[in-house]
C-alpha positions in Angstrom: -4.5 -13.8 5.2 -7.5 -12.2 6.8 -9.3 -13.2 9.7 -12.0 -14.7 7.7 -10.3 -16.0 4.6 -11.5 -15.4 1.1 -12.1 -18.3 -1.0 -12.8 -19.1 -4.5 -14.6 -21.9 -5.8 -13.7 -23.3 -9.3 -16.2 -25.9 -10.5 -19.4 -24.6 -8.1 -21.4 -27.4 -9.5 -23.4 -29.5 -6.8 -20.0 -30.3 -4.5 -18.6 -26.9 -5.1 -21.6 -25.0 -4.3 -22.7 -27.0 -1.4 -19.3 -26.6 0.6 -19.4 -22.8 -0.5 -22.7 -22.5 1.3 -21.2 -24.0 4.4 -18.0 -21.7 3.9 -20.5 -18.7 3.6 -22.4 -19.9 6.9 -19.2 -19.6 8.7 -18.6 -16.1 7.8 -16.3 -16.4 4.9 -16.0 -14.2 1.6 -17.0 -16.7 -0.9 -16.7 -16.2 -4.9 -17.1 -18.7 -7.9 -16.0 -19.0 -11.2 -18.6 -20.2 -13.5 -18.8 -21.4 -17.1 -22.7 -22.5 -17.1 -25.4 -20.8 -14.8 -23.6 -17.7 -14.9 -26.5 -15.4 -15.5 -28.8 -17.6 -12.9 -26.1 -17.6 -10.0 -25.2 -13.7 -10.5 -28.8 -12.9 -10.3 -30.3 -15.1 -7.7 -27.2 -17.1 -6.1 -27.7 -20.8 -5.4 -30.5 -22.5 -4.2 -29.8 -25.5 -2.0 -32.5 -28.0 -0.6 -30.5 -29.5 2.1 -31.0 -31.8 5.0 -29.1 -29.1 7.2 -32.2 -26.7 6.2 -32.0 -23.8 3.6 -28.6 -23.5 2.4 -29.3 -21.0 -0.1 -26.6 -18.1 -1.0 -25.2 -15.4 -2.9 -21.6 -15.5 -3.7 -19.7 -12.4 -3.1 -18.3 -12.2 -6.6 -19.3 -14.4 -9.9 -16.7 -14.4 -12.2 -16.3 -16.0 -15.7 -13.1 -17.4 -17.3 -11.0 -14.2 -18.4 -12.3 -12.1 -15.6 -9.9 -10.2 -13.0 -10.6 -11.0 -9.2 -11.2 -8.1 -7.3 -8.5 -9.4 -4.7 -6.6 -12.7 -5.0 -8.2 -15.5 -2.7 -6.7 -17.1 0.2 -8.0 -20.3 -0.9 -8.8 -21.7 -3.9 -11.6 -24.9 -3.8 -11.0 -26.7 -6.9 -13.9 -28.9 -7.3 -14.1 -29.7 -11.1 -14.4 -33.2 -12.4 -10.5 -34.8 -13.1 -11.3 -35.6 -16.9 -8.9 -36.3 -19.8 -8.0 -33.1 -21.5 -8.9 -30.9 -18.6 -5.7 -29.0 -17.4 -6.5 -28.1 -13.9 -3.3 -26.5 -13.0 -4.0 -24.0 -16.1 -7.5 -23.7 -14.6 -6.3 -22.2 -11.4 -3.5 -20.4 -12.9 -5.2 -17.0 -13.3 -6.4 -17.0 -9.9 -3.7 -17.8 -7.8 -2.1 -14.8 -5.7 1.2 -15.0 -4.0 -0.2 -16.7 -1.2 -3.2 -18.6 -2.5 -3.4 -22.2 -1.2 -5.1 -24.9 -3.1 -7.9 -27.0 -1.7 -8.9 -30.0 -3.5 -12.4 -31.5 -3.0 -12.5 -33.9 -6.0 -13.0 -37.6 -6.5 -10.3 -40.1 -7.3 -7.1 -41.7 -6.8 -3.6 -40.4 -7.6 -5.1 -37.0 -8.8 -3.0 -34.5 -6.7 0.5 -35.0 -8.3 -0.4 -33.0 -11.5 -1.3 -29.8 -9.0 1.8 -30.2 -6.8 4.1 -30.2 -9.7 2.5 -27.0 -11.2 2.8 -25.1 -7.8 5.7 -27.1 -5.6 6.1 -24.4 -3.3 2.3 -24.3 -2.5 0.8 -26.2 0.5 -2.0 -28.3 -1.1 -4.8 -29.5 1.1 -6.6 -32.5 -0.2 -10.3 -33.4 0.6 -12.6 -36.4 0.2 -16.3 -35.7 0.5 -18.7 -38.5 1.7 -21.9 -36.9 0.6 -25.0 -37.7 -1.8 -25.6 -34.3 -3.4 -26.8 -33.5 -7.0 -27.4 -30.6 -9.5 -31.0 -30.7 -10.5 -31.2 -27.3 -12.3 -29.6 -24.0 -13.1 -28.0 -22.9 -9.7 -30.2 -25.6 -7.9 -28.7 -28.4 -6.0 -30.5 -31.0 -3.6 -28.5 -32.3 -0.7 -29.8 -35.9 0.2 -27.5 -37.1 3.2 -24.0 -36.9 4.7 -21.4 -34.0 4.0 -18.5 -35.4 6.0 -14.9 -34.5 4.7 -12.1 -36.5 5.3 -8.9 -33.8 4.9 -5.1 -33.8 5.0 -1.8 -32.5 3.6 -0.6 -33.9 0.2 1.0 -36.3 0.5 1.0 -36.4 4.3 0.3 -34.5 7.4 -2.2 -32.3 8.4 -0.7 -28.7 8.5 -1.8 -25.1 9.6 -4.1 -24.9 6.5 -6.0 -28.0 7.0 -6.8 -27.0 10.6 -7.7 -23.6 9.4 -10.1 -24.9 6.7 -11.4 -27.7 8.9 -12.3 -25.5 11.6 -14.3 -23.4 9.1 -16.6 -26.4 8.0 -16.9 -27.7 11.4 -18.3 -24.3 12.6 -20.7 -24.6 9.6 -22.1 -28.0 11.3 -20.4 -30.7 9.3 -17.9 -33.6 10.4 -14.2 -33.2 9.1 -11.8 -35.8 10.0 -8.2 -35.1 9.9 -5.8 -37.6 8.2 -2.2 -37.8 8.4 -2.3 -39.9 5.2 -4.6 -38.7 3.0 -3.9 -41.2 0.0 -4.6 -44.0 2.3 -8.2 -42.5 2.7 -8.3 -42.1 -1.1 -8.0 -45.7 -1.3 -10.6 -46.2 1.1 -13.1 -44.3 -0.7 -12.2 -46.0 -3.9 -13.4 -49.1 -2.5 -16.8 -47.6 -3.1 -16.5 -45.4 -6.0 -14.6 -47.8 -8.3 -17.2 -50.4 -7.8 -20.5 -48.3 -7.8 -19.6 -45.4 -10.2 -18.3 -47.5 -13.2 -21.0 -50.3 -12.7 -23.8 -47.6 -12.8 -23.1 -46.5 -16.4 -22.9 -50.1 -17.5 -26.4 -50.5 -15.8 -27.6 -47.5 -17.8 -27.5 -45.1 -15.1 -29.1 -47.1 -12.5 -29.2 -46.4 -8.9 -27.1 -47.9 -5.8 -30.5 -50.0 -4.6 -31.1 -51.2 -8.3 -27.6 -52.4 -8.5 -27.3 -54.0 -5.2 -30.8 -55.8 -5.8 -30.4 -57.0 -9.3 -29.6 -60.7 -9.4 -26.1 -61.2 -8.5 -25.5 -57.3 -8.0 -24.4 -57.2 -4.5 -22.2 -60.3 -5.3 -20.5 -58.6 -8.0 -20.2 -55.4 -5.9 -18.4 -57.2 -2.9 -16.0 -58.6 -5.6 -15.1 -55.4 -7.1 -14.5 -53.9 -3.4 -12.3 -57.0 -2.7 -10.2 -56.3 -5.6 -9.8 -52.7 -4.9 -8.5 -53.6 -1.2 -5.9 -56.1 -2.7 -4.6 -53.0 -4.8 -4.4 -50.8 -1.9 -2.7 -53.2 0.3 -0.4 -54.1 -2.3 0.5 -50.3 -2.4 1.2 -50.1 1.2 -2.5 -49.2 2.5 -3.9 -51.5 4.8 -7.3 -51.3 4.6 -9.9 -53.2 7.5 -11.2 -56.1 6.8 -14.6 -54.5 7.8 -14.9 -51.8 5.4 -17.5 -53.9 2.8 -19.8 -55.0 5.7 -19.8 -51.1 6.4 -19.9 -49.8 2.9 -23.1 -52.2 1.9 -25.5 -51.5 4.5 -24.5 -47.9 4.7 -25.3 -47.6 0.8 -28.5 -49.4 1.6 -29.4 -46.7 4.2 -28.9 -43.8 1.7 -32.0 -45.2 -0.3 -32.2 -45.1 -4.2 -29.2 -42.8 -4.8 -27.8 -42.1 -8.3 -24.0 -41.4 -8.1 -22.0 -38.6 -10.0 -21.0 -40.9 -12.4 -24.6 -42.2 -13.4 -25.9 -38.4 -13.5 -23.1 -37.6 -15.9 -24.1 -40.8 -18.1 -27.4 -39.8 -17.9 -26.9 -36.1 -18.8 -24.6 -37.3 -21.6 -21.5 -35.5 -19.9 -18.0 -37.0 -19.8 -17.2 -39.5 -16.9 -14.4 -39.6 -14.6 -13.4 -43.0 -15.4 -9.3 -42.9 -15.3 -9.7 -41.0 -12.0 -11.9 -43.4 -10.3 -11.2 -46.7 -11.9 -8.5 -46.4 -14.7 -5.9 -45.4 -12.0 -6.8 -48.5 -9.7 -6.1 -50.7 -12.9 -2.8 -48.8 -13.5 -1.5 -49.2 -10.0 -2.7 -52.8 -10.0 -0.7 -53.6 -13.2 2.4 -51.8 -12.0 2.3 -53.8 -9.0 1.4 -57.1 -10.7 -1.9 -57.3 -8.9 -4.6 -59.3 -10.8 -8.1 -57.2 -10.9 -10.1 -59.1 -13.6 -13.3 -57.7 -13.0 -12.0 -54.1 -12.5 -10.4 -54.6 -15.7 -13.4 -55.9 -17.6 -15.4 -53.2 -16.5 -12.8 -50.4 -17.7 -12.5 -52.1 -21.1 -16.5 -52.4 -21.6 -16.8 -48.6 -20.5 -14.0 -47.7 -22.9 -15.6 -49.4 -25.7 -18.8 -47.7 -24.9 -17.6 -44.3 -24.2 -14.1 -44.0 -26.1 -13.6 -40.6 -25.0 -13.8 -41.5 -21.3 -10.5 -42.8 -20.7 
């Protein structure tokens, strides 16, 4: 690997373009693979309005499916949505060099196994993004708040690749928390995601404050979070009792935020229902943990969007 590694981003939407901007700020070579926005990004790059300032940037190379990379990347940053029918292992295969390391910045629970099975001899860096960011137009992104990453090797540990990638993001000015147990951190994020994301779709794309302030809204959100915590504990990951009391005020402090699933629903895009909620319910059923509210929301969403699960 070079002193400043080469990154290739697959899934350069709001999340991918934001973290690509940070890697570019840290001095890395950063290229992207695009299906949409190819012409716009090729000509004028990404325009990112951020609380960190103007993060607009031009990728070193802009590829489409079927292109051949100028050079194999040291790291592939995979930021695509985890959806039924999307073969993520096949997406990265044309771009993998002999030493390329996979870095995931994706939502959901139990999402790494597919890639580890496909590339068992490669290190796998798994990241959770705590961020309010959205795509507002072709090559245009609005960063509203946060940007913190939690990072670890999958299934556990914090190897030299984690150390190298985290140092680059820190150099660019964001917080990176190292985790020796990244699966437990995914459970921690699921407490928020499995409550707010699916509920936002049932609420017709509502923002977080609308959901919290609706009659009975905060009580329902708390009950959903409690069910996730019980399943996590049954799966061997002890989450703190204080997590709900941190999540609710923290969400209110963000303001009226539309989460990723709400935006996908409003824009008639597929939603990450299984990755964010379905896998929680599957684990609960396997461990014989009752989760009646989570099961009800999952069933209702599958009725509403049969292709989502």
